[in-house]
C-alpha positions, 0 to 999 in steps of 0.5 A: 466501499473497499479500498480508500488508497494504496501506499507503496512503503517499504516500512508497510506498517509504522507509527505514521500509518496507524496513527495519522493515516488511519485517522484521515482515511477512516480506515477500518482494515490495514492490508499488507500484501507481501508474498514473503511477509505473509509467510513470516509468523513472527513478522506478522504477529509484531505488525498486528500488535501495532493495529489500532483498536477497532480496526482490522489487519490482514497480512496476506499474499497477492493471490489471496488478496485478489481472491478475497477482493473479487469474492467481495470479502471487504466490500463493507470496509474501508481498506488501506493496502500497503505494499512494498513495490508497484509491482504488487499493485499492478497484479491487484489492478490487473486482476480486477482489484479497484485502487483509486489512488497510489501514494508513494511513501518511504522507498529506500534508496538502496539497491541501485535506486536513484533519489526522486524525493527526499523520502523516495528512491526508485530503479528503472523497473519501479519507474516503469511500473509506476507509469504502468499504474498511471496508464491504467487510469490510476493517479500516483501521488506523493504525500508523506504524511496526510497534512502535506500538500499532495503532489502528482508523481 
């Protein structure tokens, strides 16, 4: 099965992810793909404490994610990919990782971003990256929690 959903959420792992989304998606592995966080053992340890029993969690850099997916390491699992920015997903997609859909979670209104919704603010590069993802045939949606109606971005 492999990737069931990719979510762009600056908080990465948090209560909504491990409780509501994991249950809805029947996740077997949470995969945080972030080149900086993958090198920070303290943050990784705190994130791993939040994973529900019976699930796995990988906190890895982009290249390792590409290598592992292309080697078939997760082929028998339902993987929920979490990233902070759309550029990371473009790298995954362009290197053969099948992403069925991208959900926009919380993206903070900071560093020159402009609000798009109550919970999402984007800069020009992020907007362009989301258009690139859509041009590759991957739907981009806005759905804060699984019980919210899914809106096309």
